[in-house]
Every structure is written in C-alpha cells, then in structure tokens.
TORKOL-4160 file (C-alpha; in steps of 0.2 Angstrom, whole numbers, padded with zeros to 4 digits, m for minus):
406
<pt num="1" X="0044" Y="0213" Z="m0272"/>
<pt num="2" X="0043" Y="0211" Z="m0254"/>
<pt num="3" X="0041" Y="0194" Z="m0246"/>
<pt num="4" X="0034" Y="0194" Z="m0229"/>
<pt num="5" X="0034" Y="0177" Z="m0221"/>
<pt num="6" X="0019" Y="0173" Z="m0211"/>
<pt num="7" X="0021" Y="0170" Z="m0192"/>
<pt num="8" X="0022" Y="0152" Z="m0186"/>
<pt num="9" X="0005" Y="0144" Z="m0183"/>
<pt num="10" X="m0001" Y="0141" Z="m0166"/>
<pt num="11" X="0006" Y="0123" Z="m0165"/>
<pt num="12" X="m0003" Y="0110" Z="m0154"/>
<pt num="13" X="0002" Y="0093" Z="m0149"/>
<pt num="14" X="m0013" Y="0081" Z="m0145"/>
<pt num="15" X="m0016" Y="0063" Z="m0141"/>
<pt num="16" X="m0025" Y="0058" Z="m0156"/>
<pt num="17" X="m0029" Y="0040" Z="m0151"/>
<pt num="18" X="m0027" Y="0029" Z="m0136"/>
<pt num="19" X="m0024" Y="0012" Z="m0143"/>
<pt num="20" X="m0022" Y="0003" Z="m0126"/>
<pt num="21" X="m0016" Y="0008" Z="m0109"/>
<pt num="22" X="0002" Y="0009" Z="m0115"/>
<pt num="23" X="0001" Y="0014" Z="m0133"/>
<pt num="24" X="m0004" Y="0031" Z="m0139"/>
<pt num="25" X="m0004" Y="0040" Z="m0156"/>
<pt num="26" X="0002" Y="0058" Z="m0154"/>
<pt num="27" X="m0001" Y="0071" Z="m0168"/>
<pt num="28" X="0003" Y="0089" Z="m0170"/>
<pt num="29" X="0001" Y="0104" Z="m0182"/>
<pt num="30" X="0015" Y="0108" Z="m0193"/>
<pt num="31" X="0028" Y="0122" Z="m0189"/>
<pt num="32" X="0028" Y="0135" Z="m0203"/>
<pt num="33" X="0041" Y="0147" Z="m0197"/>
<pt num="34" X="0059" Y="0150" Z="m0202"/>
<pt num="35" X="0075" Y="0141" Z="m0197"/>
<pt num="36" X="0067" Y="0124" Z="m0195"/>
<pt num="37" X="0079" Y="0110" Z="m0194"/>
<pt num="38" X="0070" Y="0097" Z="m0184"/>
<pt num="39" X="0056" Y="0092" Z="m0172"/>
<pt num="40" X="0061" Y="0085" Z="m0155"/>
<pt num="41" X="0048" Y="0075" Z="m0145"/>
<pt num="42" X="0053" Y="0072" Z="m0127"/>
<pt num="43" X="0044" Y="0062" Z="m0113"/>
<pt num="44" X="0045" Y="0065" Z="m0095"/>
<pt num="45" X="0039" Y="0052" Z="m0082"/>
<pt num="46" X="0042" Y="0045" Z="m0065"/>
<pt num="47" X="0046" Y="0027" Z="m0064"/>
<pt num="48" X="0059" Y="0013" Z="m0059"/>
<pt num="49" X="0073" Y="0012" Z="m0071"/>
<pt num="50" X="0088" Y="0001" Z="m0069"/>
<pt num="51" X="0085" Y="m0001" Z="m0051"/>
<pt num="52" X="0083" Y="0018" Z="m0048"/>
<pt num="53" X="0066" Y="0026" Z="m0045"/>
<pt num="54" X="0066" Y="0044" Z="m0052"/>
<pt num="55" X="0059" Y="0057" Z="m0064"/>
<pt num="56" X="0067" Y="0054" Z="m0082"/>
<pt num="57" X="0067" Y="0066" Z="m0097"/>
<pt num="58" X="0070" Y="0056" Z="m0112"/>
<pt num="59" X="0070" Y="0060" Z="m0131"/>
<pt num="60" X="0059" Y="0048" Z="m0140"/>
<pt num="61" X="0057" Y="0055" Z="m0158"/>
<pt num="62" X="0065" Y="0067" Z="m0169"/>
<pt num="63" X="0063" Y="0071" Z="m0188"/>
<pt num="64" X="0070" Y="0084" Z="m0200"/>
<pt num="65" X="0054" Y="0082" Z="m0211"/>
<pt num="66" X="0043" Y="0097" Z="m0208"/>
<pt num="67" X="0028" Y="0086" Z="m0212"/>
<pt num="68" X="0032" Y="0073" Z="m0200"/>
<pt num="69" X="0017" Y="0076" Z="m0189"/>
<pt num="70" X="0014" Y="0061" Z="m0179"/>
<pt num="71" X="0022" Y="0048" Z="m0167"/>
<pt num="72" X="0016" Y="0031" Z="m0160"/>
<pt num="73" X="0021" Y="0028" Z="m0142"/>
<pt num="74" X="0024" Y="0010" Z="m0140"/>
<pt num="75" X="0038" Y="0009" Z="m0127"/>
<pt num="76" X="0029" Y="0018" Z="m0113"/>
<pt num="77" X="0037" Y="0016" Z="m0096"/>
<pt num="78" X="0027" Y="0009" Z="m0081"/>
<pt num="79" X="0023" Y="0026" Z="m0075"/>
<pt num="80" X="0006" Y="0034" Z="m0069"/>
<pt num="81" X="0008" Y="0051" Z="m0076"/>
<pt num="82" X="0017" Y="0054" Z="m0093"/>
<pt num="83" X="0020" Y="0071" Z="m0101"/>
<pt num="84" X="0025" Y="0074" Z="m0119"/>
<pt num="85" X="0034" Y="0090" Z="m0125"/>
<pt num="86" X="0037" Y="0095" Z="m0143"/>
<pt num="87" X="0050" Y="0107" Z="m0148"/>
<pt num="88" X="0057" Y="0114" Z="m0165"/>
<pt num="89" X="0076" Y="0116" Z="m0166"/>
<pt num="90" X="0087" Y="0125" Z="m0178"/>
<pt num="91" X="0103" Y="0119" Z="m0186"/>
<pt num="92" X="0113" Y="0124" Z="m0171"/>
<pt num="93" X="0103" Y="0113" Z="m0159"/>
<pt num="94" X="0094" Y="0129" Z="m0152"/>
<pt num="95" X="0076" Y="0127" Z="m0147"/>
<pt num="96" X="0067" Y="0141" Z="m0158"/>
<pt num="97" X="0049" Y="0135" Z="m0154"/>
<pt num="98" X="0040" Y="0126" Z="m0139"/>
<pt num="99" X="0026" Y="0118" Z="m0148"/>
<pt num="100" X="0016" Y="0112" Z="m0133"/>
<pt num="101" X="0013" Y="0097" Z="m0122"/>
<pt num="102" X="0001" Y="0083" Z="m0120"/>
<pt num="103" X="m0003" Y="0073" Z="m0104"/>
<pt num="104" X="m0008" Y="0055" Z="m0101"/>
<pt num="105" X="m0013" Y="0047" Z="m0085"/>
<pt num="106" X="m0011" Y="0028" Z="m0087"/>
<pt num="107" X="m0024" Y="0019" Z="m0077"/>
<pt num="108" X="m0019" Y="0006" Z="m0064"/>
<pt num="109" X="m0001" Y="0008" Z="m0063"/>
<pt num="110" X="0009" Y="0015" Z="m0048"/>
<pt num="111" X="0002" Y="0018" Z="m0031"/>
<pt num="112" X="0004" Y="0036" Z="m0026"/>
<pt num="113" X="m0005" Y="0042" Z="m0011"/>
<pt num="114" X="m0007" Y="0042" Z="0008"/>
<pt num="115" X="m0005" Y="0024" Z="0011"/>
<pt num="116" X="m0012" Y="0017" Z="0027"/>
<pt num="117" X="m0008" Y="m0002" Z="0027"/>
<pt num="118" X="m0003" Y="m0017" Z="0016"/>
<pt num="119" X="m0010" Y="m0034" Z="0016"/>
<pt num="120" X="m0002" Y="m0049" Z="0009"/>
<pt num="121" X="m0011" Y="m0063" Z="m0001"/>
<pt num="122" X="0000" Y="m0078" Z="0001"/>
<pt num="123" X="m0010" Y="m0089" Z="m0011"/>
<pt num="124" X="m0008" Y="m0077" Z="m0026"/>
<pt num="125" X="0007" Y="m0067" Z="m0020"/>
<pt num="126" X="m0002" Y="m0051" Z="m0021"/>
<pt num="127" X="m0002" Y="m0036" Z="m0010"/>
<pt num="128" X="m0018" Y="m0025" Z="m0006"/>
<pt num="129" X="m0012" Y="m0008" Z="m0003"/>
<pt num="130" X="m0024" Y="0003" Z="0006"/>
<pt num="131" X="m0025" Y="0022" Z="0006"/>
<pt num="132" X="m0038" Y="0033" Z="0015"/>
<pt num="133" X="m0051" Y="0029" Z="0002"/>
<pt num="134" X="m0044" Y="0017" Z="m0010"/>
<pt num="135" X="m0037" Y="m0001" Z="m0012"/>
<pt num="136" X="m0025" Y="m0006" Z="m0025"/>
<pt num="137" X="m0020" Y="m0024" Z="m0029"/>
<pt num="138" X="m0002" Y="m0027" Z="m0035"/>
<pt num="139" X="0006" Y="m0043" Z="m0041"/>
<pt num="140" X="0022" Y="m0045" Z="m0030"/>
<pt num="141" X="0032" Y="m0054" Z="m0044"/>
<pt num="142" X="0028" Y="m0042" Z="m0059"/>
<pt num="143" X="0026" Y="m0026" Z="m0049"/>
<pt num="144" X="0011" Y="m0022" Z="m0059"/>
<pt num="145" X="m0006" Y="m0016" Z="m0053"/>
<pt num="146" X="m0020" Y="m0028" Z="m0056"/>
<pt num="147" X="m0035" Y="m0019" Z="m0050"/>
<pt num="148" X="m0040" Y="m0004" Z="m0039"/>
<pt num="149" X="m0056" Y="0002" Z="m0031"/>
<pt num="150" X="m0061" Y="0019" Z="m0024"/>
<pt num="151" X="m0073" Y="0021" Z="m0009"/>
<pt num="152" X="m0084" Y="0036" Z="m0005"/>
<pt num="153" X="m0077" Y="0036" Z="0013"/>
<pt num="154" X="m0061" Y="0032" Z="0023"/>
<pt num="155" X="m0057" Y="0014" Z="0027"/>
<pt num="156" X="m0049" Y="0006" Z="0041"/>
<pt num="157" X="m0038" Y="m0009" Z="0043"/>
<pt num="158" X="m0044" Y="m0023" Z="0031"/>
<pt num="159" X="m0042" Y="m0042" Z="0032"/>
<pt num="160" X="m0041" Y="m0056" Z="0019"/>
<pt num="161" X="m0051" Y="m0072" Z="0023"/>
<pt num="162" X="m0059" Y="m0087" Z="0016"/>
<pt num="163" X="m0078" Y="m0091" Z="0017"/>
<pt num="164" X="m0089" Y="m0104" Z="0008"/>
<pt num="165" X="m0075" Y="m0108" Z="m0004"/>
<pt num="166" X="m0070" Y="m0091" Z="m0010"/>
<pt num="167" X="m0058" Y="m0077" Z="m0004"/>
<pt num="168" X="m0065" Y="m0062" Z="0003"/>
<pt num="169" X="m0058" Y="m0045" Z="0008"/>
<pt num="170" X="m0066" Y="m0037" Z="0023"/>
<pt num="171" X="m0066" Y="m0018" Z="0022"/>
<pt num="172" X="m0071" Y="m0007" Z="0038"/>
<pt num="173" X="m0077" Y="0010" Z="0034"/>
<pt num="174" X="m0079" Y="0026" Z="0044"/>
<pt num="175" X="m0098" Y="0027" Z="0042"/>
<pt num="176" X="m0101" Y="0012" Z="0053"/>
<pt num="177" X="m0102" Y="m0002" Z="0040"/>
<pt num="178" X="m0091" Y="m0018" Z="0036"/>
<pt num="179" X="m0090" Y="m0020" Z="0017"/>
<pt num="180" X="m0087" Y="m0038" Z="0011"/>
<pt num="181" X="m0079" Y="m0039" Z="m0006"/>
<pt num="182" X="m0073" Y="m0053" Z="m0018"/>
<pt num="183" X="m0054" Y="m0053" Z="m0015"/>
<pt num="184" X="m0050" Y="m0056" Z="m0033"/>
<pt num="185" X="m0061" Y="m0044" Z="m0042"/>
<pt num="186" X="m0065" Y="m0032" Z="m0028"/>
<pt num="187" X="m0083" Y="m0033" Z="m0032"/>
<pt num="188" X="m0096" Y="m0030" Z="m0019"/>
<pt num="189" X="m0103" Y="m0045" Z="m0011"/>
<pt num="190" X="m0112" Y="m0040" Z="0006"/>
<pt num="191" X="m0111" Y="m0029" Z="0020"/>
<pt num="192" X="m0114" Y="m0028" Z="0039"/>
<pt num="193" X="m0120" Y="m0013" Z="0049"/>
<pt num="194" X="m0109" Y="m0012" Z="0064"/>
<pt num="195" X="m0115" Y="0005" Z="0071"/>
<pt num="196" X="m0105" Y="0019" Z="0078"/>
<pt num="197" X="m0096" Y="0033" Z="0068"/>
<pt num="198" X="m0082" Y="0021" Z="0062"/>
<pt num="199" X="m0077" Y="0003" Z="0060"/>
<pt num="200" X="m0058" Y="0004" Z="0063"/>
<pt num="201" X="m0052" Y="m0014" Z="0060"/>
<pt num="202" X="m0058" Y="m0032" Z="0056"/>
<pt num="203" X="m0051" Y="m0050" Z="0058"/>
<pt num="204" X="m0060" Y="m0065" Z="0049"/>
<pt num="205" X="m0057" Y="m0083" Z="0056"/>
<pt num="206" X="m0067" Y="m0099" Z="0053"/>
<pt num="207" X="m0084" Y="m0091" Z="0048"/>
<pt num="208" X="m0083" Y="m0077" Z="0061"/>
<pt num="209" X="m0079" Y="m0059" Z="0059"/>
<pt num="210" X="m0072" Y="m0049" Z="0073"/>
<pt num="211" X="m0072" Y="m0030" Z="0072"/>
<pt num="212" X="m0065" Y="m0015" Z="0081"/>
<pt num="213" X="m0079" Y="m0002" Z="0082"/>
<pt num="214" X="m0084" Y="0015" Z="0089"/>
<pt num="215" X="m0101" Y="0008" Z="0094"/>
<pt num="216" X="m0102" Y="0016" Z="0111"/>
<pt num="217" X="m0121" Y="0011" Z="0114"/>
<pt num="218" X="m0114" Y="0003" Z="0130"/>
<pt num="219" X="m0100" Y="0015" Z="0134"/>
<pt num="220" X="m0082" Y="0015" Z="0129"/>
<pt num="221" X="m0080" Y="m0004" Z="0133"/>
<pt num="222" X="m0087" Y="m0018" Z="0123"/>
<pt num="223" X="m0084" Y="m0010" Z="0106"/>
<pt num="224" X="m0076" Y="m0026" Z="0099"/>
<pt num="225" X="m0091" Y="m0035" Z="0091"/>
<pt num="226" X="m0091" Y="m0053" Z="0084"/>
<pt num="227" X="m0102" Y="m0058" Z="0069"/>
<pt num="228" X="m0107" Y="m0074" Z="0061"/>
<pt num="229" X="m0102" Y="m0073" Z="0042"/>
<pt num="230" X="m0116" Y="m0084" Z="0036"/>
<pt num="231" X="m0131" Y="m0075" Z="0046"/>
<pt num="232" X="m0122" Y="m0058" Z="0049"/>
<pt num="233" X="m0129" Y="m0060" Z="0067"/>
<pt num="234" X="m0120" Y="m0052" Z="0082"/>
<pt num="235" X="m0114" Y="m0066" Z="0092"/>
<pt num="236" X="m0104" Y="m0057" Z="0106"/>
<pt num="237" X="m0095" Y="m0041" Z="0111"/>
<pt num="238" X="m0081" Y="m0037" Z="0122"/>
<pt num="239" X="m0066" Y="m0024" Z="0123"/>
<pt num="240" X="m0060" Y="m0011" Z="0134"/>
<pt num="241" X="m0059" Y="0004" Z="0122"/>
<pt num="242" X="m0067" Y="0010" Z="0106"/>
<pt num="243" X="m0057" Y="0012" Z="0090"/>
<pt num="244" X="m0044" Y="m0001" Z="0091"/>
<pt num="245" X="m0034" Y="m0012" Z="0079"/>
<pt num="246" X="m0037" Y="m0031" Z="0080"/>
<pt num="247" X="m0023" Y="m0043" Z="0077"/>
<pt num="248" X="m0025" Y="m0061" Z="0075"/>
<pt num="249" X="m0013" Y="m0072" Z="0084"/>
<pt num="250" X="m0006" Y="m0085" Z="0072"/>
<pt num="251" X="m0009" Y="m0104" Z="0074"/>
<pt num="252" X="m0024" Y="m0100" Z="0085"/>
<pt num="253" X="m0042" Y="m0101" Z="0080"/>
<pt num="254" X="m0050" Y="m0086" Z="0090"/>
<pt num="255" X="m0036" Y="m0077" Z="0100"/>
<pt num="256" X="m0032" Y="m0059" Z="0096"/>
<pt num="257" X="m0024" Y="m0044" Z="0103"/>
<pt num="258" X="m0030" Y="m0026" Z="0100"/>
<pt num="259" X="m0021" Y="m0009" Z="0101"/>
<pt num="260" X="m0030" Y="0008" Z="0103"/>
<pt num="261" X="m0028" Y="0020" Z="0089"/>
<pt num="262" X="m0032" Y="0037" Z="0097"/>
<pt num="263" X="m0029" Y="0034" Z="0116"/>
<pt num="264" X="m0014" Y="0041" Z="0125"/>
<pt num="265" X="m0006" Y="0032" Z="0133"/>
<pt num="266" X="m0009" Y="0017" Z="0121"/>
<pt num="267" X="m0018" Y="0002" Z="0128"/>
<pt num="268" X="m0017" Y="m0016" Z="0123"/>
<pt num="269" X="m0029" Y="m0030" Z="0126"/>
<pt num="270" X="m0030" Y="m0049" Z="0124"/>
<pt num="271" X="m0045" Y="m0059" Z="0119"/>
<pt num="272" X="m0051" Y="m0077" Z="0116"/>
<pt num="273" X="m0067" Y="m0082" Z="0109"/>
<pt num="274" X="m0076" Y="m0099" Z="0107"/>
<pt num="275" X="m0082" Y="m0106" Z="0091"/>
<pt num="276" X="m0099" Y="m0098" Z="0093"/>
<pt num="277" X="m0091" Y="m0081" Z="0093"/>
<pt num="278" X="m0093" Y="m0078" Z="0112"/>
<pt num="279" X="m0079" Y="m0071" Z="0122"/>
<pt num="280" X="m0070" Y="m0082" Z="0134"/>
<pt num="281" X="m0056" Y="m0072" Z="0140"/>
<pt num="282" X="m0053" Y="m0053" Z="0140"/>
<pt num="283" X="m0038" Y="m0045" Z="0148"/>
<pt num="284" X="m0031" Y="m0027" Z="0147"/>
<pt num="285" X="m0013" Y="m0023" Z="0150"/>
<pt num="286" X="m0007" Y="m0016" Z="0166"/>
<pt num="287" X="0007" Y="m0004" Z="0160"/>
<pt num="288" X="m0002" Y="0009" Z="0149"/>
<pt num="289" X="0012" Y="0017" Z="0141"/>
<pt num="290" X="0027" Y="0010" Z="0150"/>
<pt num="291" X="0033" Y="0002" Z="0134"/>
<pt num="292" X="0033" Y="0007" Z="0116"/>
<pt num="293" X="0017" Y="0001" Z="0107"/>
<pt num="294" X="0011" Y="0006" Z="0089"/>
<pt num="295" X="m0005" Y="0000" Z="0081"/>
<pt num="296" X="0002" Y="0003" Z="0064"/>
<pt num="297" X="0018" Y="m0008" Z="0067"/>
<pt num="298" X="0012" Y="m0025" Z="0074"/>
<pt num="299" X="0015" Y="m0043" Z="0069"/>
<pt num="300" X="0011" Y="m0060" Z="0078"/>
<pt num="301" X="0025" Y="m0072" Z="0080"/>
<pt num="302" X="0023" Y="m0088" Z="0069"/>
<pt num="303" X="0018" Y="m0098" Z="0085"/>
<pt num="304" X="0005" Y="m0085" Z="0091"/>
<pt num="305" X="0012" Y="m0085" Z="0108"/>
<pt num="306" X="0020" Y="m0068" Z="0106"/>
<pt num="307" X="0018" Y="m0052" Z="0096"/>
<pt num="308" X="0030" Y="m0038" Z="0091"/>
<pt num="309" X="0026" Y="m0020" Z="0089"/>
<pt num="310" X="0033" Y="m0002" Z="0087"/>
<pt num="311" X="0049" Y="0005" Z="0080"/>
<pt num="312" X="0059" Y="m0002" Z="0094"/>
<pt num="313" X="0053" Y="m0020" Z="0091"/>
<pt num="314" X="0044" Y="m0022" Z="0107"/>
<pt num="315" X="0040" Y="m0040" Z="0111"/>
<pt num="316" X="0026" Y="m0046" Z="0122"/>
<pt num="317" X="0019" Y="m0063" Z="0126"/>
<pt num="318" X="0000" Y="m0065" Z="0122"/>
<pt num="319" X="m0003" Y="m0063" Z="0140"/>
<pt num="320" X="0003" Y="m0045" Z="0138"/>
<pt num="321" X="0019" Y="m0048" Z="0148"/>
<pt num="322" X="0034" Y="m0037" Z="0141"/>
<pt num="323" X="0047" Y="m0049" Z="0135"/>
<pt num="324" X="0061" Y="m0038" Z="0127"/>
<pt num="325" X="0065" Y="m0024" Z="0114"/>
<pt num="326" X="0074" Y="m0029" Z="0098"/>
<pt num="327" X="0082" Y="m0012" Z="0098"/>
<pt num="328" X="0075" Y="0001" Z="0110"/>
<pt num="329" X="0073" Y="0018" Z="0101"/>
<pt num="330" X="0075" Y="0010" Z="0084"/>
<pt num="331" X="0068" Y="0015" Z="0068"/>
<pt num="332" X="0060" Y="m0001" Z="0062"/>
<pt num="333" X="0044" Y="0000" Z="0052"/>
<pt num="334" X="0039" Y="m0018" Z="0050"/>
<pt num="335" X="0044" Y="m0036" Z="0054"/>
<pt num="336" X="0043" Y="m0053" Z="0046"/>
<pt num="337" X="0050" Y="m0070" Z="0053"/>
<pt num="338" X="0057" Y="m0087" Z="0047"/>
<pt num="339" X="0046" Y="m0102" Z="0050"/>
<pt num="340" X="0050" Y="m0104" Z="0069"/>
<pt num="341" X="0052" Y="m0086" Z="0074"/>
<pt num="342" X="0070" Y="m0088" Z="0078"/>
<pt num="343" X="0075" Y="m0075" Z="0065"/>
<pt num="344" X="0066" Y="m0058" Z="0064"/>
<pt num="345" X="0068" Y="m0048" Z="0048"/>
<pt num="346" X="0067" Y="m0030" Z="0054"/>
<pt num="347" X="0064" Y="m0017" Z="0041"/>
<pt num="348" X="0071" Y="0000" Z="0043"/>
<pt num="349" X="0059" Y="0015" Z="0041"/>
<pt num="350" X="0074" Y="0027" Z="0039"/>
<pt num="351" X="0087" Y="0017" Z="0029"/>
<pt num="352" X="0086" Y="0006" Z="0014"/>
<pt num="353" X="0089" Y="m0010" Z="0023"/>
<pt num="354" X="0082" Y="m0025" Z="0032"/>
<pt num="355" X="0091" Y="m0031" Z="0047"/>
<pt num="356" X="0091" Y="m0050" Z="0052"/>
<pt num="357" X="0090" Y="m0052" Z="0070"/>
<pt num="358" X="0091" Y="m0068" Z="0080"/>
<pt num="359" X="0077" Y="m0071" Z="0094"/>
<pt num="360" X="0078" Y="m0072" Z="0108"/>
<pt num="361" X="0097" Y="m0067" Z="0108"/>
<pt num="362" X="0092" Y="m0051" Z="0098"/>
<pt num="363" X="0109" Y="m0052" Z="0089"/>
<pt num="364" X="0110" Y="m0043" Z="0072"/>
<pt num="365" X="0118" Y="m0056" Z="0061"/>
<pt num="366" X="0114" Y="m0050" Z="0043"/>
<pt num="367" X="0108" Y="m0035" Z="0033"/>
<pt num="368" X="0100" Y="m0034" Z="0016"/>
<pt num="369" X="0101" Y="m0018" Z="0007"/>
<pt num="370" X="0085" Y="m0012" Z="m0003"/>
<pt num="371" X="0082" Y="m0001" Z="m0017"/>
<pt num="372" X="0067" Y="0007" Z="m0008"/>
<pt num="373" X="0064" Y="0013" Z="0009"/>
<pt num="374" X="0054" Y="m0001" Z="0017"/>
<pt num="375" X="0036" Y="0001" Z="0022"/>
<pt num="376" X="0030" Y="m0017" Z="0024"/>
<pt num="377" X="0039" Y="m0033" Z="0021"/>
<pt num="378" X="0033" Y="m0051" Z="0018"/>
<pt num="379" X="0043" Y="m0067" Z="0018"/>
<pt num="380" X="0038" Y="m0080" Z="0005"/>
<pt num="381" X="0050" Y="m0095" Z="0006"/>
<pt num="382" X="0068" Y="m0088" Z="0002"/>
<pt num="383" X="0061" Y="m0072" Z="m0005"/>
<pt num="384" X="0057" Y="m0056" Z="0005"/>
<pt num="385" X="0045" Y="m0044" Z="m0004"/>
<pt num="386" X="0048" Y="m0026" Z="0001"/>
<pt num="387" X="0034" Y="m0015" Z="m0002"/>
<pt num="388" X="0044" Y="0001" Z="m0001"/>
<pt num="389" X="0044" Y="0020" Z="m0004"/>
<pt num="390" X="0057" Y="0030" Z="m0014"/>
<pt num="391" X="0056" Y="0044" Z="m0001"/>
<pt num="392" X="0057" Y="0040" Z="0018"/>
<pt num="393" X="0044" Y="0048" Z="0029"/>
<pt num="394" X="0034" Y="0057" Z="0016"/>
<pt num="395" X="0015" Y="0056" Z="0019"/>
<pt num="396" X="0011" Y="0056" Z="0000"/>
<pt num="397" X="0022" Y="0044" Z="m0008"/>
<pt num="398" X="0024" Y="0031" Z="m0021"/>
<pt num="399" X="0024" Y="0013" Z="m0016"/>
<pt num="400" X="0032" Y="m0001" Z="m0026"/>
<pt num="401" X="0037" Y="m0019" Z="m0023"/>
<pt num="402" X="0054" Y="m0026" Z="m0024"/>
<pt num="403" X="0060" Y="m0044" Z="m0022"/>
<pt num="404" X="0075" Y="m0048" Z="m0011"/>
<pt num="405" X="0083" Y="m0066" Z="m0012"/>
<pt num="406" X="0087" Y="m0072" Z="0006"/>
C-alpha cells in the first residue's frame, strides 16, 4: 500500500473579531502537512517601548497543538499599524511554512503625517496637532489620542479661544472659509466666509476674530480682516501683504504681529486694534530680510513686549526693532519661557535636547536631554511637554508627547 500525504492546505490567518480598539480575536486554518512541531505567531508594530521609539518584532503566541487555531490579542501596544505573522516550525526550530499575515489599523492612536503646527490647551493639558488636512487631539499626560478630525481641504494656522462660556477651535481653510469647532469634541459649530483662495491664520481675542487672508479685492494690502464672533460681521481690515501668520502678543488685548508665508524676503508687521475691531496702529518692518525670521517658528514673550522667531532665536521688540540673536545660525525649532521671560527654553531641531538660555544675557545655563527630536515645546509649571519626532527633519513623521521635569 502506498500512502501519499496530501499537500498542506492553503492556510490563512484572519482577524475574526474586533472586540474593542485594542483587543482582537485571530483565527487560522490548520496546517496539515508533515514535520509539524509548533505554530508561532509574531507581531510587528512601531511604538514607544522602554523610552525608545522603534519597530519591534515580538513573538506573542506558540503552541505544539496542531488544533490550536486561535489567539486573543489583549496586550496590543500603542501603535497605529499592527501586523500579525503566523509560521509553522519543525522540531529543529526551522520555519517550514509561512501561513500568512493579518493587518490591523488601530484608530486614534499615533499621529503620523505631514505635521504643520501644534497648539497647546493649557486648561486640559492637551495638544492639537495639525496636519495638512487633519487635526488630532492628544492628552499630554497619557500620550493618548483623544479625537481626530479630517477636512476636505488644507488648513492653516489654527487657534484656541473662548466665547460665550465655551472653548472653540478656529480653523482657517484654503477655500476661503474660517471654520469654528467645539474645542473638546471637534464638532462643527459655525463658519465665516472670509473670501480669497486661502485663509492662512487666525487669532481670537475677547469676542473678536482676526484672520490672515488672501482676499485681494483691495490689492495685496488690507488682507488682515477682523470679525465680530457674535454677529460674524466684518469690523475692520488692515495689513501690508496677503497670506500671513498672525501671532497674538501675550498680556495684550488686541496687539499682534504677522509674518509673511510666501514672500521673499520675509516681511513682518505690527498691529493694534480697538475693542470694536478697528485698526489703530499698523506698522511694517523696515529691514526686509536683514534678520532671520520664520513664520513657522515664532513665540511671544510672556510680557508681550517682544517676540522670538527663527532657528537663530531672533528677538524683536513689538515695535519691530531688532534686539538680539539667542544663537545666530542656530538650529532651534521652538521656544518656551519661564514666567517672567528671563529664561528661554530653546528646543533643538537637530539634536535631542532643550537648551536653557538666560535673557537678556543669552548664556546657556542648562541642557535637558529628550527621547525625541523636539518639534514644539510647552511649559506647564515645572514640566516641559516635548511634542517630538523619532526622526529629525523628515517631512512625514510620527509625533509623540514626552514629559520633562524641570
């Protein structure tokens, strides 16, 4: 009698059930070939483990029982993309059969994309991470994503504000609109048509909304438009260029600077409005490129009398007078301050560190090492939140939050 063993079946591993966002039931068909010793199930995912962000391949289940055909994943790491690979091994440990793979994308986990800005919610200790068409809200203390929202078009520099007893998130879009969202749920509340092909930035102060637009109905100037939040009526307009980023000067009611986004050399302006939303002062810089300025790297000093910008840490007074460089030709990517502005926390964009620099002496007095390359930093008492990247300089990147004790 001749016995012919049938070939092994076309084995497949599948996700049989999604119990919740971090619990899965995996099932597979049995292996019926020769030399079976055990099944080995491995998981491949990218996440933060023991303070190191990387891609980890980990065995999570094995069995010498040929009829062991399922596994319940209950210890899923905090990763967005999770791959499961199933193998059959013989008694020597050699893989004799690759039995397929299953893929799971876990919702609302890690931010991974082309990040454009980060906003800090001091009350809740959340960050709003903006990508080209997406906003993700992440809890700074747990590092967990709370909610996210996709948009049909690209978005500009957003702003958090308070109106009528509730927190609102103001989202400018490239189709000429200013979207108004609930800051907790990201649900739509209202919108204002600003006009032009893009709204690039917004600031909200005491019931007034100030937007940087591309509405050139009166030319390249007067593209900053002020609106009343309650009535949505246009109350005033000013500006020297279209497509600028507005930055509120802290401790002031209606004082701002703006920096051009697509003009070379870069131009900077200073503006003051009254309570009705009408412009009182509008002033443009006189140097046009003599000093390093960057609309993507800019912070007001705590007293609102100065601001700092660019990788060199260029400090200007609010009158647009150059003050000093923190480090000319530096590689800083963001800044934070102590309460009175006498210490500047300067985050490196090329190294995993945050320098502590005295002002006005500009003496480097301390350094905090980070696990991630900083992108944006926010000080909360004796804690510094570093919203950082595992890879420096990459356009598409993961973004995570780490806490640094000062």
